[in-house]
TIKOLKOL-553051 format. One line per 5 residues: for each residue x, y, z of N, C-alpha, C. Coordinates in Angstrom, 1 decimal, decimal comma. Layout:
<recs>
X/Y/Z/X/Y/Z/X/Y/Z; ...
</recs>
This chain:
<recs>
332,1/322,9/78,3/333,4/322,9/78,6/333,9/321,5/78,6; 334,3/320,9/77,8/334,8/319,7/77,9/336,4/319,4/78,3; 337,0/318,2/78,7/338,2/318,0/78,7/338,5/316,7/77,4; 339,7/316,3/77,7/340,7/315,3/76,7/339,7/313,8/77,3; 339,1/314,0/78,0/339,1/312,6/78,5/337,4/311,7/78,2
337,5/312,3/77,3/335,7/311,5/76,5/334,6/312,4/76,8; 334,9/313,5/76,5/333,5/314,6/77,4/333,0/315,1/78,3; 333,9/314,6/79,5/333,4/314,8/80,8/333,6/316,4/81,1; 332,7/316,9/81,3/332,7/318,3/81,8/333,9/318,8/82,6; 334,7/319,4/81,9/335,9/320,3/83,4/334,9/320,9/84,5
335,7/320,9/85,5/335,7/321,8/87,2/335,7/323,1/86,5; 334,7/323,8/86,3/335,3/325,2/86,5/336,5/325,5/87,8; 337,1/327,1/87,6/338,2/327,2/88,7/337,4/327,6/89,7; 337,6/327,1/90,9/336,7/327,4/92,4/337,3/328,5/92,7; 336,5/329,4/93,6/336,8/330,8/94,3/338,0/330,1/95,1
338,8/331,6/95,2/339,6/331,3/96,3/339,6/332,8/97,3; 340,5/332,8/98,6/340,0/334,0/99,2/339,4/335,3/98,1; 340,8/335,6/97,4/340,5/337,0/96,7/339,3/337,2/96,1; 339,0/335,9/95,5/338,0/335,6/94,5/336,7/336,0/95,2; 336,3/335,2/96,5/335,5/335,4/97,6/334,9/337,1/98,0
336,4/337,5/98,0/336,2/338,9/98,6/335,5/340,0/97,8; 336,1/339,7/96,2/335,9/340,5/95,3/334,3/340,5/94,7; 334,0/338,9/94,7/332,2/338,6/94,8/331,9/339,5/95,3; 332,0/339,7/96,6/331,4/340,1/98,0/331,4/341,4/97,8; 332,4/342,1/97,3/332,4/343,5/97,0/331,6/343,6/96,1
331,5/343,2/94,9/331,0/343,4/93,8/329,5/342,9/94,0; 329,0/342,7/95,3/327,5/342,8/95,0/326,9/343,4/96,2; 327,7/344,4/96,5/327,5/345,6/97,5/328,0/345,5/98,7; 328,6/344,6/99,2/328,9/344,1/100,8/330,3/345,3/101,0; 331,0/345,2/102,0/332,3/345,4/102,5/332,4/344,5/103,2
333,1/343,7/103,0/333,8/341,8/104,1/334,9/343,0/104,4; 335,1/342,4/105,5/335,9/342,6/106,6/336,8/341,3/106,9; 338,3/341,5/107,0/339,2/340,5/107,4/339,0/340,2/108,6; 338,4/339,3/108,9/338,4/338,6/110,5/339,3/337,4/110,8; 340,1/336,7/109,8/340,9/335,7/109,9/342,4/335,7/109,4
342,9/334,8/109,9/344,3/334,9/109,3/344,7/333,8/108,4; 345,4/333,4/107,6/346,1/331,9/107,0/346,1/331,3/108,3; 345,5/329,7/107,9/345,0/329,2/107,0/343,4/329,7/106,6; 343,1/329,9/107,9/341,3/330,5/108,2/340,9/331,6/107,8; 341,1/332,2/106,6/340,8/333,6/106,1/339,2/333,3/106,5
338,7/334,3/107,0/337,8/334,6/107,0/337,0/336,1/106,6; 336,0/336,0/105,8/335,7/337,3/106,1/334,3/337,7/106,7; 333,9/338,8/106,9/332,8/339,0/107,6/331,9/340,3/107,2; 330,6/339,9/107,1/330,0/340,9/106,3/328,4/341,1/107,3; 328,2/342,0/107,6/326,9/342,5/108,4/325,6/342,6/107,6
324,4/341,9/108,0/323,2/341,9/107,4/322,1/342,3/108,5; 321,4/342,8/108,5/320,4/343,5/109,3/319,2/343,1/109,1; 318,8/342,2/109,9/317,4/341,8/109,6/316,5/342,8/110,7; 314,8/342,4/110,6/314,0/343,0/111,8/314,8/343,5/113,5; 315,1/341,8/113,4/315,5/342,2/114,8/317,1/342,1/115,1
318,0/342,0/114,2/319,1/341,7/114,7/320,3/341,8/113,4; 321,2/342,3/113,8/322,4/342,6/113,2/323,3/341,3/112,9; 323,1/341,0/111,8/323,7/339,3/112,0/325,1/339,4/111,0; 326,4/339,0/111,7/327,5/339,1/111,2/327,7/337,7/110,6; 328,0/337,7/109,5/327,8/336,7/108,4/329,4/336,4/108,1
330,1/335,2/108,3/331,2/335,1/108,0/331,5/333,9/107,0; 332,1/334,5/106,0/332,2/333,5/104,8/333,8/333,0/104,7; 334,1/331,7/104,2/335,4/331,4/104,0/335,4/330,1/102,8; 336,8/330,4/102,4/336,7/328,7/101,4/337,3/327,9/102,0; 336,9/326,5/102,3/337,4/325,9/102,9/338,6/325,2/103,0
339,4/324,7/103,3/341,0/324,1/103,4/341,1/323,6/102,1; 340,4/322,7/102,1/340,3/321,6/100,8/340,1/322,7/99,7; 339,5/323,9/99,8/339,0/324,5/98,4/337,8/324,0/97,8; 336,9/323,0/98,5/335,6/322,4/97,8/334,4/323,7/98,2; 334,7/323,9/99,1/333,2/324,4/99,8/333,7/326,2/99,9
332,5/327,0/99,7/332,6/328,1/100,6/331,5/327,9/101,8; 332,0/328,2/102,6/330,9/328,2/104,2/330,9/329,4/104,2; 329,8/329,7/104,5/328,9/330,8/105,6/328,3/330,4/106,5; 328,4/331,2/107,3/327,8/330,5/108,6/327,5/332,4/109,6; 327,1/331,9/110,6/326,7/333,6/111,2/327,4/332,6/113,0
328,3/333,0/113,8/328,4/332,6/114,9/327,4/333,2/116,0; 326,7/332,0/116,8/325,6/333,2/118,0/326,3/332,9/119,2; 327,3/332,5/119,3/328,0/332,4/120,5/327,5/331,6/121,6; 328,1/331,4/122,6/328,0/330,6/123,7/326,6/330,9/124,6; 325,4/330,2/124,1/324,1/330,9/124,2/323,4/329,7/125,4
324,3/329,0/125,9/324,0/328,0/127,2/322,7/327,4/126,6; 322,8/326,6/125,7/321,7/325,9/125,4/321,2/324,9/126,4; 319,5/325,0/126,9/319,2/323,8/128,0/319,4/322,6/126,6; 319,2/321,3/127,2/318,7/320,2/126,4/318,1/320,2/125,8; 316,7/320,5/126,6/315,5/321,1/125,4/315,9/322,0/124,3
316,2/322,9/124,0/316,4/324,0/123,4/317,6/323,4/122,4; 318,9/322,5/122,9/319,4/321,7/121,7/318,8/320,9/121,1; 317,7/320,1/121,5/317,0/319,6/120,7/316,1/320,2/119,9; 316,0/321,3/120,2/315,0/321,8/119,0/315,7/322,4/118,0; 316,8/322,8/118,5/317,8/323,6/117,3/318,3/322,4/116,4
318,1/321,0/116,8/318,3/320,2/115,9/317,2/319,6/114,9; 316,2/319,7/116,0/314,9/319,4/115,3/314,7/320,9/113,8; 315,1/322,1/114,2/314,8/322,9/113,3/315,5/322,6/112,2; 316,6/321,6/111,8/317,3/321,8/110,9/316,6/321,6/109,5; 315,6/320,2/110,4/314,8/319,7/109,4/314,3/320,9/108,2
313,6/322,2/109,0/312,8/323,6/108,3/313,7/324,4/107,7; 315,3/324,4/108,2/316,1/325,5/107,9/316,9/325,1/107,0; 317,1/323,6/106,2/318,1/323,0/105,5/317,8/323,8/104,4; 318,8/324,3/103,2/320,3/323,5/104,0/321,5/324,3/104,9; 320,5/325,0/105,2/321,2/325,7/106,4/321,1/324,8/107,9
322,1/324,8/108,8/321,6/324,0/109,6/323,1/324,4/111,2; 322,5/324,0/112,1/322,7/324,5/113,3/324,3/323,6/113,4; 325,0/323,8/114,4/326,0/323,1/115,5/326,8/323,7/116,1; 327,3/322,8/116,8/328,6/323,7/118,0/329,7/323,2/117,6; 330,5/324,5/117,8/331,9/324,3/117,7/332,3/323,6/119,2
333,7/322,9/118,6/334,5/322,6/119,9/334,8/323,6/121,1; 334,6/324,7/121,1/334,4/325,8/122,2/333,4/326,3/122,5; 331,9/325,1/122,2/330,6/325,4/122,8/330,0/326,6/122,5; 330,0/327,0/120,5/329,9/328,4/120,2/328,7/327,7/119,4; 327,3/328,5/119,6/326,4/327,5/118,7/326,8/328,5/117,2
326,9/328,0/116,2/326,8/328,2/114,8/325,4/327,9/113,9; 325,0/328,7/112,8/323,8/328,5/111,8/324,5/328,9/111,0; 324,7/328,0/109,5/325,2/328,3/108,6/325,4/327,2/107,2; 325,7/327,1/106,1/325,8/326,4/105,4/327,0/325,8/104,3; 327,4/325,3/103,6/328,4/324,7/102,6/327,6/325,5/101,4
328,7/325,9/100,7/328,4/325,8/99,4/329,1/325,4/98,2; 329,0/324,0/97,5/329,7/323,5/96,6/330,5/324,7/95,5; 332,0/324,5/95,6/332,8/325,6/95,4/333,0/325,4/94,0; 332,2/325,3/93,2/332,2/325,3/91,5/331,3/326,4/91,0; 331,5/327,0/90,0/330,8/327,8/89,4/329,7/328,6/90,5
330,5/329,1/91,6/329,8/329,7/92,4/329,3/331,0/91,5; 328,1/331,6/91,9/327,4/332,9/90,9/327,4/333,5/92,3; 327,1/334,8/92,3/326,7/335,9/93,4/325,2/335,5/93,7; 324,4/334,9/92,9/323,2/334,8/93,0/323,1/333,6/94,5; 324,0/332,7/94,1/324,1/331,8/95,2/324,6/332,0/96,5
325,3/332,6/96,5/326,1/333,5/97,5/325,0/334,5/98,4; 324,1/335,2/97,4/323,1/336,2/97,9/322,1/335,0/99,1; 322,0/334,3/98,1/321,1/333,1/98,6/321,2/333,1/100,1; 322,4/332,1/99,9/323,1/331,8/101,1/322,9/332,8/102,3; 323,7/334,0/101,8/323,7/334,8/103,3/322,3/335,1/103,6
321,3/335,5/102,7/319,8/336,3/103,0/319,6/334,5/103,5; 319,3/333,5/103,3/318,9/332,5/104,2/319,1/332,4/105,3; 320,8/332,6/105,5/321,4/332,4/107,1/320,4/333,7/107,9; 320,4/334,8/107,6/319,6/336,0/108,1/318,3/335,7/108,4; 317,7/335,1/107,8/316,4/334,7/107,8/315,7/333,6/108,8
316,9/332,5/108,9/316,8/331,8/109,6/317,3/332,0/111,4; 318,3/332,7/111,2/318,9/333,5/112,4/317,1/334,2/113,1; 316,6/335,0/112,3/315,6/335,5/112,8/314,5/334,6/113,2; 314,2/333,7/112,3/313,2/332,7/112,6/313,1/331,8/113,6; 314,7/331,5/114,1/314,6/330,3/115,2/315,4/331,4/116,3
315,4/332,3/116,5/315,8/333,2/117,8/314,9/332,5/119,3; 313,8/332,2/119,1/313,2/331,5/120,0/313,8/330,7/120,8; 314,5/330,0/119,8/315,4/328,6/120,3/316,6/329,2/120,8; 317,3/330,3/120,5/318,5/329,9/120,8/318,8/331,5/122,3; 318,0/332,6/121,5/318,4/334,0/121,9/318,1/334,0/123,3
318,8/334,5/124,8/318,7/334,3/125,6/317,9/335,4/125,9; 316,8/335,7/126,4/316,1/336,9/127,3/317,0/337,9/127,7; 317,1/339,1/127,6/317,9/340,3/128,1/317,1/340,7/129,4
</recs>
């Protein structure tokens, strides 16, 4: 696909909220609406050996990215645990940890919102679920 400006490839239409929901449904998920405009968040649950991981997905406000993330909650990280979480980003990338302004620990990744395929979305969802499992010793409080 080319435009009229000298053969530069045109950018495919990015996903919007409705398109993301349709894609997730087509992939066999049952997305649940958990946010309201402008932060329309869809949530699906992925089951791992140890957790039911609620993965939230949304199109960024700019439309440039699709974010996939799991909020792990206010897990009360010690300084050592926070350092371990940051260091684990080297092994989990492109998935990464961050803290929200409300001190919620989140693990997730951004997907460039051009020509997004179900395979790319499944990779992000599955990678987050695996990384939640693998990093649990860092952030999961013993019950």
